[in-house]
ZAVO-706825 format. One line per field, with one value per residue: residue number from 1; residue in one letter; z, y, x of N, C-alpha, C in turn. Coordinates in steps of 0.02 Angstrom, whole numbers, plus 50000, padded with zeros to 5 digits. Atoms other than C-alpha are relative to their C-alpha. Layout:
BEGIN
i: c(NUM ...)
aa: c(a ...)
n.c3: c(Z ...)
n.c2: c(Y ...)
n.c1: c(X ...)
ca.c3: c(Z ...)
ca.c2: c(Y ...)
ca.c1: c(X ...)
c.c3: c(Z ...)
c.c2: c(Y ...)
c.c1: c(X ...)
//
This chain:
BEGIN
i: c(1 2 3 4 5 6 7 8 9 10 11 12 13 14 15 16 17 18 19 20 21 22 23 24 25 26 27 28 29 30 31 32 33 34 35 36 37 38 39 40 41 42 43 44 45 46 47 48 49 50 51 52 53 54 55 56 57 58 59 60 61 62 63 64 65 66 67 68 69 70 71 72 73 74 75 76 77 78 79 80 81 82 83 84 85 86 87 88 89 90 91 92 93 94 95 96 97 98 99 100 101 102 103 104 105 106 107 108 109 110 111 112 113 114 115 116 117 118 119 120 121 122 123 124 125 126 127 128 129 130 131 132 133 134 135 136 137 138 139 140 141 142 143 144 145 146 147 148 149 150 151 152 153 154 155 156 157 158 159 160 161 162 163 164 165 166 167 168 169 170 171 172 173 174 175 176 177 178 179 180 181 182 183 184 185 186 187 188 189 190 191 192 193 194 195 196 197 198 199 200 201 202 203 204 205 206 207 208 209 210 211 212 213 214 215 216 217 218 219 220 221 222 223 224 225 226 227 228 229 230 231 232 233 234 235 236 237 238 239 240 241 242 243 244 245 246 247 248 249 250 251 252 253 254 255 256 257 258 259 260 261 262 263 264 265 266 267 268 269 270 271 272 273 274 275 276 277 278 279 280 281 282 283 284 285 286 287 288 289 290 291 292 293 294 295 296 297 298 299 300 301 302 303 304 305 306 307 308 309 310 311 312 313 314 315 316 317 318 319 320 321 322 323 324 325 326 327 328 329 330 331 332 333 334 335 336 337 338 339 340 341 342 343 344 345 346 347 348 349 350 351 352 353 354 355)
aa: c(m r n p t k v s i e g l n c p v p l t h r e r i v t g h g s g g k m m q e l i a k t f t s q w q n p m l n a g n d g s v i s a r g y a r l v v s t d a h v v s p l f f p g g d i g a l a v c g t v n d v a v m g a k p l y l t a s f i l e e g l e i s t l e r v v e s m r a k a e e a g v q i v a g d t k v v e k g l a d g l y i s t t g i g l l a d r c h i n g w e a k p g d a v l i s g t l g d h g i a v l s a r g a l g l e t e l a s d v a p l n e m i a d m m a v s k n i h v m r d p t r g g l a t s l n e i a k q s k v g i v l e e g s i p i k p a v e s a s e l l g f d p l y i a n e g k l v a i v a e d e a e e v l q v m r s h k y g k e a a r i g r v a t e p q g r v l m k t l i g s h r m v d m l m g e m l p r i c)
n.c3: c(49931 49971 49941 49925 49984 49938 49999 49932 49990 49930 50005 50031 49966 50057 49994 50028 49943 49985 49989 49942 49954 49930 49972 50064 50043 50036 50064 49976 49995 50076 50035 50042 49973 49928 49955 49995 49970 49930 49972 50001 49945 49933 49988 50034 49980 49931 50009 50056 50023 50081 50022 50006 50039 50052 50036 50039 49957 49933 49991 50003 49926 49998 49957 50014 49978 49984 50050 49991 50006 50009 49948 50020 49955 50027 49960 50031 49972 50052 49991 49942 49988 50058 50069 50060 50036 49941 49930 49976 50000 50054 50007 49944 50022 50065 49995 49975 50039 50067 49994 49981 50052 50045 49981 50027 49940 49993 49946 49964 49920 49993 49941 50011 49948 50005 49959 50000 49968 49951 50030 50062 50002 49995 50067 50052 49988 50029 50075 50024 49993 50049 50072 49996 50006 50070 50035 49971 50039 50078 50003 49974 49937 49936 49961 49952 49933 50008 49950 50000 49956 50017 49989 49981 50039 50043 49999 50047 50050 50002 49993 50044 50006 50011 50007 50011 50046 49998 50058 50034 50064 50013 50008 50061 50012 49986 50017 49966 50026 50036 50055 50058 50044 50052 50046 49960 50017 49945 50012 49945 50002 50009 49996 49936 49970 49971 49924 49972 50024 49960 49935 50000 50015 49944 49946 50017 50026 50075 50019 50049 49992 50040 49983 49997 49932 49977 50044 49966 50002 50000 50074 49982 50042 50070 50002 49999 50064 50035 49986 50013 50076 50011 49948 50016 49985 49970 49949 49990 49939 50013 49998 49958 49993 50062 50062 50047 50019 49940 50009 50046 49980 49958 50023 50043 49963 49976 50055 50046 50088 50007 50021 50063 50012 50056 49973 50025 49979 49928 49997 49947 50012 50022 49926 49962 50034 50002 49926 49999 50035 49954 49931 50020 49972 50049 49984 49992 49946 49943 49961 50019 49949 50029 50059 49999 50060 50002 50043 50018 50064 50052 50025 49967 49993 50024 49977 49921 49997 50021 49923 49949 50027 49995 49930 49989 49988 50039 50070 50043 49998 50062 49996 49992 50023 49992 49974 50044 49971 49989 49951 49931 49946 50026 50039 50054 50030 50082 50009 50047 50045 50025 49957 49920 49950 49933 49955 49938 49948 49977 49950 49959 49995 50024 49974 49947 49965 50050 49987)
n.c2: c(50015 49940 50017 49979 49935 49991 49979 49981 50044 50031 50067 49994 49967 49999 49957 50006 50032 49962 50053 50005 49991 50024 50035 50039 49974 50049 50021 50064 50049 50001 50055 49972 49986 49991 50070 50044 49965 50012 50060 50018 49966 50022 50071 50057 49987 50035 50063 50016 50075 50014 50012 49929 49951 50006 49942 50034 49998 50050 50024 50079 50028 50058 50017 50052 50060 49981 49980 49930 49954 49929 49975 49918 49959 49926 49968 49959 49949 49980 49964 50034 50061 50049 49970 50042 50067 50028 49965 50016 50067 50034 49980 50031 50072 50006 49950 50022 50065 49980 49989 50064 50029 49966 50027 50064 50057 50014 49968 50061 49981 49934 49973 49947 49960 49946 49940 49973 49939 50017 49979 50022 50049 50076 50026 49973 50036 50066 49991 49990 50065 50046 49981 50036 50076 50022 49991 50053 50078 49999 50015 50056 49987 50004 49943 50053 49957 49923 49968 49941 49946 49948 49926 49966 49961 49948 50016 50033 50000 50071 50080 50015 50074 50015 50081 50033 50058 50058 50050 50051 49993 50043 49986 49978 49913 49953 49932 49944 49934 49991 50047 49974 49992 49968 50039 50025 49980 49980 50022 49980 50047 49968 49945 49954 49948 50024 49980 49919 49952 50017 49984 49923 49989 50018 49942 49945 49952 49990 49958 50035 50060 50050 50080 50043 50032 50015 50072 50034 50083 50047 50013 50077 50055 49980 49994 50080 50028 49973 50035 50064 49989 49950 50006 49946 49947 49964 49949 49991 49941 49971 49933 49970 49934 49968 50029 50044 49975 49996 50076 50009 49966 50044 50072 49982 49985 50058 50044 49958 50002 49952 50033 49961 50019 49970 49980 50017 50075 50011 50015 49946 49979 49919 49961 49971 49955 49936 49968 49981 49943 49945 49985 49978 50067 50054 50067 50030 49999 50023 50064 50060 50051 50065 50010 50004 49989 50051 49994 50061 50006 49978 50059 50024 49938 50003 50056 49987 49963 50044 50021 49947 49976 50045 50010 49950 49943 49991 49988 49936 49994 49976 49991 49928 49964 50043 49979 49982 49983 49929 49978 50039 49995 49961 50022 49950 50022 49989 49962 50002 49968 50027 49980 50026 49957 50020 50029 50003 50027 49945 49959 49977 50058 49998 50035 50018 50034 50041 50085)
n.c1: c(49993 49980 49954 50041 49999 50037 50069 50037 50046 49999 49988 49932 49938 49960 49950 49940 49957 49930 49953 49984 50051 49986 50069 50031 50040 50032 49967 49960 50040 50005 49975 49948 49921 50020 50006 49946 49941 50009 49974 49928 49966 50020 50012 49956 49931 49988 50012 49959 49981 50004 50078 50017 49970 50012 50043 50046 50061 50012 49935 49992 49956 49977 49942 49979 50042 50066 50017 50010 50070 50014 50051 50026 50058 50036 50047 50057 50028 50033 50050 50040 49976 50030 49996 50015 49952 49975 49982 49937 49978 49985 49947 49953 49982 49957 49955 49949 50001 49974 49921 49962 50006 49964 49933 49984 50020 50058 50016 50015 50036 49994 50024 50033 50010 50047 50004 50066 50017 50050 50066 50006 50052 49990 50037 49952 49938 50027 49996 49928 49985 50031 49962 49932 50021 50021 49937 49944 50029 49996 49940 49978 49955 50035 49997 49963 49981 50013 49995 50045 49989 50036 49986 50040 50013 49969 49918 49984 50033 50038 49975 49950 49972 49926 49987 49918 50026 49942 50001 49942 49967 49952 49932 49985 50026 49957 50042 49977 50009 49939 49993 50027 49947 50029 50027 50059 50077 50024 50072 50057 50061 50069 50001 49961 50042 50072 49997 49987 50046 50063 50003 50009 50066 50048 49991 50029 49962 49999 50054 50031 50043 49976 49998 49936 49995 49932 49978 49979 50010 49943 49978 49958 50016 49978 49925 49971 50025 49952 49939 50014 49984 49930 49947 49967 50025 49949 50019 50072 50023 50080 49994 50036 49971 49959 50014 49953 49941 49951 49979 49957 49941 49963 49955 49930 49944 49968 49972 49943 50012 50045 50074 50037 50078 50033 50076 50064 50030 50008 50067 50030 50069 50026 50014 49930 49982 50059 49988 49936 49992 50023 49962 49923 49973 49971 50013 49925 49977 50064 49985 50042 50005 50007 49952 49940 49950 49958 49940 49987 49945 50036 50019 50055 50049 50054 50031 50007 50063 50061 50032 50026 50062 50043 50010 50064 49969 49943 50019 49977 49921 49962 49919 49996 49947 49946 49940 49948 49932 49990 49962 50005 50020 50053 50060 50014 50053 50015 50057 50037 49966 49924 49945 49989 49999 49987 50055 49955 50039 50042 49974 50069 50051 50058 50060 49995 50048 50023 49979)
ca.c3: c(39514 39637 39780 39962 39995 40150 40172 40299 40321 40491 40525 40418 40474 40350 40441 40357 40436 40526 40537 40710 40846 41035 41053 40950 40815 40708 40561 40678 40660 40464 40420 40308 40326 40503 40576 40518 40578 40755 40756 40699 40830 40976 40959 40844 40908 41085 41025 40912 40841 40668 40684 40720 40609 40458 40432 40370 40428 40546 40618 40581 40756 40743 40850 40824 40828 40824 40688 40624 40662 40616 40738 40711 40814 40783 40865 40803 40831 40691 40702 40692 40762 40627 40439 40268 40239 40424 40592 40713 40753 40581 40561 40721 40656 40464 40493 40593 40491 40336 40409 40468 40290 40183 40268 40183 40347 40385 40517 40655 40836 40870 41045 41078 41199 41233 41294 41336 41378 41531 41459 41304 41271 41312 41145 41046 41122 41082 40902 40880 40970 40857 40701 40764 40785 40610 40537 40635 40570 40389 40412 40500 40654 40838 40966 41098 41240 41277 41399 41447 41530 41555 41565 41628 41524 41380 41382 41244 41126 41150 41111 41047 41006 41003 40917 40895 40762 40764 40607 40543 40409 40302 40284 40094 40115 40099 40076 40121 40089 40028 39900 39764 39606 39440 39304 39441 39402 39521 39551 39656 39710 39677 39684 39794 39928 39957 40144 40175 40075 40161 40330 40291 40216 40369 40468 40380 40306 40129 40113 39975 39958 39904 39911 39931 40066 40152 40069 40239 40230 40267 40122 40187 40083 39930 39975 40005 39829 39759 39839 39787 39601 39625 39721 39654 39748 39813 39912 39984 40072 40121 40088 40243 40316 40189 40051 39897 39878 40051 40038 39881 39939 40086 39978 39857 39993 40075 39920 39843 39665 39591 39553 39394 39398 39252 39297 39177 39249 39427 39472 39563 39587 39504 39687 39756 39611 39614 39821 39798 39662 39791 39932 39835 39892 39783 39798 39796 39976 40054 40169 40112 40222 40092 39972 39932 39826 39768 39686 39580 39450 39286 39214 39347 39356 39246 39327 39504 39438 39358 39533 39629 39491 39522 39710 39780 39853 39703 39554 39497 39516 39399 39351 39387 39356 39369 39456 39391 39436 39445 39529 39684 39827 39729 39657 39484 39397 39210 39175 39062 38948 38938 39071 39238 39402 39570 39697 39869 40033 40124 40228 40373 40384 40276 40354 40537 40633 40478 40547)
ca.c2: c(51903 52040 52057 52074 52248 52332 52344 52418 52293 52236 52058 52095 52136 52183 52283 52339 52220 52284 52196 52227 52220 52208 52145 52006 52059 51962 51954 51830 51708 51723 51576 51693 51782 51865 51698 51619 51758 51737 51557 51560 51703 51634 51457 51356 51467 51380 51213 51153 50980 50895 50840 51027 51106 51017 51141 51002 50990 50842 50779 50597 50510 50354 50245 50090 49933 50036 50086 50270 50395 50554 50670 50844 50972 51120 51241 51313 51473 51496 51631 51591 51431 51354 51401 51344 51167 51142 51202 51212 51027 50975 51090 51011 50831 50869 51000 50884 50717 50815 50863 50685 50623 50742 50670 50510 50424 50334 50439 50319 50425 50600 50689 50835 50987 51109 51286 51331 51503 51506 51532 51438 51319 51136 51108 51206 51106 50933 50992 51030 50852 50764 50845 50784 50610 50603 50673 50545 50408 50473 50471 50311 50383 50370 50513 50422 50576 50743 50877 51017 51187 51332 51514 51658 51745 51854 51764 51643 51690 51516 51369 51349 51162 51098 50924 50818 50684 50513 50414 50268 50293 50171 50135 50163 50353 50486 50641 50800 50979 50970 50832 50946 50921 51018 50947 50892 50927 51024 50966 51047 50938 51074 51245 51388 51492 51405 51403 51578 51648 51540 51580 51773 51763 51673 51841 51939 52039 52023 52087 51968 51814 51656 51464 51435 51318 51273 51126 51063 50871 50720 50698 50529 50417 50516 50530 50338 50307 50431 50343 50173 50227 50329 50304 50472 50590 50705 50838 50857 51005 51065 51248 51321 51482 51590 51487 51400 51542 51541 51336 51345 51481 51367 51204 51314 51371 51201 51118 51258 51257 51378 51351 51415 51422 51446 51559 51509 51326 51363 51307 51457 51462 51620 51652 51656 51763 51892 51908 51910 52052 52154 52146 52173 51984 51854 51683 51614 51676 51620 51477 51310 51156 51020 51036 50982 51021 50880 50886 50741 50669 50716 50531 50491 50663 50615 50450 50524 50668 50542 50465 50631 50672 50500 50540 50639 50775 50788 50812 50981 50935 51011 51026 51201 51219 51145 51140 51235 51263 51463 51562 51476 51471 51582 51559 51646 51663 51651 51774 51758 51876 51783 51888 51838 51909 51864 51767 51801 51729 51823 51969 52024 51939 51940 51836 51828 51689 51588 51406)
ca.c1: c(55934 55972 56097 56027 55976 55923 55728 55605 55481 55411 55486 55645 55824 55946 56084 56243 56375 56534 56694 56713 56562 56567 56384 56294 56185 56052 56174 56287 56146 56142 56241 56350 56522 56456 56423 56573 56694 56603 56631 56809 56849 56753 56721 56837 56989 56958 56896 57026 57014 57017 56831 56782 56896 56834 56693 56560 56381 56419 56579 56646 56688 56782 56895 56989 56881 56714 56613 56609 56481 56416 56345 56263 56174 56065 55951 55783 55706 55594 55451 55309 55309 55184 55190 55133 55206 55277 55330 55463 55446 55457 55618 55701 55695 55727 55851 55959 55917 55979 56144 56185 56123 56226 56382 56346 56277 56131 56029 55983 55942 55896 55892 55792 55796 55654 55656 55483 55406 55306 55113 55142 54980 54997 54887 55037 55178 55069 55059 55244 55277 55167 55248 55415 55341 55277 55435 55553 55445 55449 55637 55654 55756 55703 55699 55817 55831 55784 55773 55649 55674 55556 55590 55503 55369 55432 55614 55588 55454 55353 55464 55635 55717 55890 55922 56084 56071 56178 56211 56311 56439 56514 56689 56695 56611 56708 56586 56672 56664 56851 56818 56753 56861 56870 56768 56621 56429 56347 56168 56017 55864 55735 55671 55763 55692 55522 55561 55612 55480 55345 55397 55408 55232 55156 55235 55120 55268 55234 55059 55022 54926 55024 55008 55191 55234 55396 55500 55541 55572 55692 55794 55888 55798 55834 56015 56036 55953 56085 56238 56168 56198 56363 56526 56584 56470 56600 56518 56327 56260 56086 56077 55990 56049 56131 56062 56135 56258 56342 56343 56437 56551 56599 56642 56746 56851 56857 56902 57019 56915 56805 56618 56520 56335 56219 56083 55961 55959 55942 55761 55649 55467 55383 55306 55487 55536 55392 55426 55621 55593 55482 55588 55762 55802 55919 55840 56032 56032 55859 55853 55797 55743 55716 55848 56013 56171 56275 56447 56464 56590 56538 56527 56399 56305 56164 56124 56129 56011 55880 55878 55849 55711 55625 55606 55451 55578 55684 55569 55631 55810 55931 56111 56157 56332 56513 56683 56821 57006 56976 56930 56991 56890 56754 56575 56536 56384 56357 56220 56077 56164 56319 56425 56488 56474 56535 56424 56492 56442 56293 56332 56219 56059 55906 55774 55809 55721 55693 55752)
c.c3: c(50027 50060 50048 50010 50065 49991 50062 49991 50063 49994 49969 50027 49966 50015 49960 50045 50006 50008 50075 50056 50074 50030 49930 49974 49956 49934 50030 49989 49912 49950 49940 50038 50095 50052 50001 50032 50072 50010 49994 50066 50061 50015 49986 50025 50070 50000 49946 49997 49945 49981 49999 49939 49927 49965 49972 50046 50064 50005 50003 50067 49976 50043 49971 50007 49991 49920 49988 50000 49979 50043 49983 50041 49976 50056 49953 50035 49963 50022 49938 50005 49938 49925 49943 49995 50066 50055 50034 50023 49950 49977 50038 49964 49935 49987 50017 49960 49938 50009 50005 49914 49930 50003 49956 50047 49998 50066 50042 50065 49992 50082 49984 50071 49987 50041 49996 50045 50041 49961 49929 50022 50001 49923 49945 50014 49979 49920 49972 50020 49951 49937 50000 49991 49917 49959 50020 49973 49935 50002 50025 50061 50062 50048 50064 50078 49984 50074 49994 50055 49984 50039 50003 49936 49956 49986 49936 49923 49968 50008 49955 50005 49973 49982 49987 49960 50000 49939 49982 49945 49974 49986 49932 49986 50030 49977 50037 49963 49972 49953 49926 49938 49915 49950 50033 49970 50068 50009 50052 49999 49993 50005 50062 50038 50018 50070 50025 49997 50034 50063 50003 49984 50050 50063 49990 49968 49931 49958 49938 50021 49958 50036 50020 50072 49997 49972 50060 50003 50007 49928 50006 49956 49934 49991 49994 49924 49962 50012 49976 49924 49995 50062 49990 50025 50047 50066 50010 50050 49990 50019 50048 50007 49954 49924 49943 49997 50063 50011 49949 50011 50050 49973 49958 50037 50040 49955 49953 49919 50001 49977 49955 49996 49937 50021 49968 50017 50065 50003 50061 49984 49979 50066 50041 49965 50005 50083 50002 49965 50043 50042 49973 50025 49928 50037 50009 50076 50053 50018 49973 50058 49977 49936 50008 49951 50005 49945 49975 49943 49942 49963 50038 50023 49984 50037 50071 49975 49976 50068 50042 49956 50020 50071 50015 50025 49954 49923 49958 50019 49934 50007 49991 49990 50003 50041 49969 50042 50028 50001 50065 50052 49981 49972 49950 49972 49930 49992 49943 49938 49980 50038 50053 50050 50058 50049 50063 50055 50032 50056 50031 49997 49973 50018 50070 50026 49957 50015 50069)
c.c2: c(50059 49972 50030 50065 50027 50013 50010 49975 49969 49932 49997 50042 50000 50050 50002 49973 50041 49941 49992 50024 49980 49957 49954 50038 49950 49971 49938 49947 49984 49926 50033 50027 50030 49948 49956 50046 50002 49935 49983 50045 49970 49932 49963 50029 49966 49929 49962 49926 49981 49993 50062 50027 49974 50032 49957 50018 49955 49982 49922 49987 49927 49972 49927 49942 50024 50029 50089 50021 50063 50032 50074 50033 50059 50029 50035 50047 50030 50041 50013 49935 49954 50050 49963 49942 49982 50031 49976 49924 49961 50019 49971 49943 50007 50029 49948 49931 50017 50008 49936 49973 50029 49978 49927 49950 49996 50025 49944 50033 50088 50012 50075 50041 50064 50046 50025 50055 49985 50033 49971 49931 49941 49968 50018 49955 49921 49992 49995 49920 49953 50003 49958 49927 49977 50004 49951 49939 49991 49974 49947 50009 49998 50053 49967 50050 50066 50044 50058 50050 50048 50066 50047 50036 50053 49975 49941 49981 49935 49940 50016 49913 49993 49926 49991 49938 49956 49959 49950 50010 49943 50004 50020 50080 50045 50070 50057 50062 50020 49955 50022 49993 50037 49949 49972 50043 50016 50001 50042 49951 50039 50082 50045 50043 49993 50006 50074 50042 49981 50013 50082 50010 49993 50064 50060 50065 50020 50041 49985 49936 49942 49931 49976 49969 49974 49933 49951 49916 49964 49995 49931 49943 50008 49990 49921 49976 50025 49957 49920 49991 50020 49997 50060 50068 50036 50046 50010 50050 50009 50081 50032 50073 50024 49978 49965 50043 49991 49917 49999 50045 49956 49942 50031 50015 49942 49957 50029 50000 50057 49962 50046 49978 50037 50027 49983 49930 49991 50003 50050 50000 50081 50034 50033 50055 50071 50031 50028 50080 50067 50019 50007 49935 49955 49930 49949 50006 49987 49939 49946 49939 49926 49991 49972 50008 49946 50010 49929 49991 49999 49923 49965 50041 49972 49963 50022 50064 49968 49970 50064 50019 49941 49992 50062 50073 50023 50015 50050 50004 50021 50001 50075 50030 49946 50024 50013 50016 50077 50020 49952 50025 50055 49962 50065 49978 50008 50018 49976 50030 49993 50036 49972 50043 49953 49978 49994 49975 50056 50044 50030 49949 50035 49993 49970 49953 49949 49916 49995)
c.c1: c(50034 50045 49959 50019 49977 49930 49968 49938 49987 50027 50072 50050 50054 50053 50061 50051 50067 50043 50003 49937 50030 49937 49986 49947 49964 50043 50052 49960 49986 50023 50052 50066 49994 50011 50074 50070 49991 50013 50066 50037 49995 50000 50062 50071 50011 49986 50023 49999 49993 49932 49969 50013 49969 49944 49945 49936 49999 50076 50009 50043 50016 50056 50016 49962 49933 49982 50005 49941 49998 49963 50006 49964 49972 49951 49951 49962 49954 49931 49955 50016 49956 49992 49985 50049 50040 50001 50053 50029 50032 50082 50050 50018 50033 50065 50064 50007 50046 50082 50035 50006 50059 50070 50000 49969 49936 49964 49964 49954 50013 49998 49983 50003 49947 50009 49931 49981 49945 49921 49994 49945 50041 49992 50072 50047 49968 50007 50061 50031 49975 50029 50068 50003 49993 50058 50061 49969 50014 50082 50033 50062 49953 50029 50015 49992 49980 50005 49949 50009 49939 50028 49944 49957 50025 50084 50015 49949 49968 50044 50067 50031 50064 50007 50066 49967 50065 49987 50054 50027 50049 50063 50028 49965 50052 49989 50043 49989 50067 50020 49977 50066 49981 49974 49928 49941 49981 49918 49963 49937 49948 50014 50030 49957 49923 49995 49996 49949 49921 49997 49983 49920 49960 50011 49951 50029 49992 49948 49973 49985 50041 49994 50058 50010 50080 50016 50029 49991 50067 50023 50060 49994 50019 50077 50033 49974 50067 50070 49993 50019 50063 50044 50041 49956 50043 49974 49914 49994 49930 50006 49950 50016 50049 49981 50050 50071 50051 50024 50053 50058 50046 50031 50046 50039 50021 50045 50066 49976 49960 49941 49968 49949 49990 49940 49948 49988 49993 49917 49970 49928 49977 49976 50049 50029 49974 50029 50074 50000 49974 50033 50074 50042 50035 49972 50073 50007 49943 50004 49954 49990 49989 50037 50073 50051 50039 50052 50014 50038 49945 49966 49946 49934 49932 49951 49962 49933 49934 49978 49974 49925 49945 49981 49955 50037 50043 49964 50014 50073 50032 50082 50011 50071 50069 50063 50050 50055 50008 49931 50001 49973 49939 49943 49987 49937 49991 49935 49952 50021 50057 50055 50007 50009 50012 49942 50030 49948 49954 50037 49934 49944 49939 49932 50018 49934 49955 50007 50014)
//
């Protein structure tokens, strides 16, 4: 596998990141180091509270005498709006459902806000809304509130969607990014990079034919089945922007542990491998929209893995590594030749407008 490098293909933008910038650049939306620095400096420095500071995919909200809720919000700006295996509407529902579910909560409700560009065909909007209905129905959630705004032609690239999800969290559930423990197994629910490469292919930037489709899917049913057989799932995360590498670096820092991956165990489709090799990408950093990483106590890992494999969205699930005491806050890869290399968080932006 390769580290991300700068490429010169239409539709891609990989600037060398700089520590100090006076204006927003695409790398600030990558999910990697630049985005985290922006969030820390601009947002969380002003919005200090324990729920936000936890750094998870959703915030746990509780009050004495009331049930615990998980709330998560996300914006979707994918280009093009439709791609093999999905569309912006499917992303909007599945992305938020998954963010709630990986906190261990049962997703119940969504809200949706639409920014529409003048000139967007009504039939296009209807296709997107129908896709959202279908995915919400599959996930067992209801879309209960929304808002619509229209901006002048040329100011919104067709359509943007923002969704917020609300789920119910059981009292016994304490799945958090800081709960990874040395000795835990690291599991992934399937192949990496399918979504990113499928969207890039739909832009016509690859110049090759592929039948690869996005993996966009709601994972809450599979997660519920996993939790039914194990009380020791310590962390779950859906590795979207920034890919698996960035998600695991976040977890390692939150839990103050090391994570060691086995390169030969990480599932990647040949089409993703080929496209990544062509473009100088590393699949570890490419966005996914229907995968989850789970960090589970070793003595229950095999049972959880079998449950994942029994589900339609986890047939290619695999054990890919373990949690260690060192190097604290970092991720290592044991390569196919037996050496080790550091797997850092994504720098800059490989694939803008991917979700």
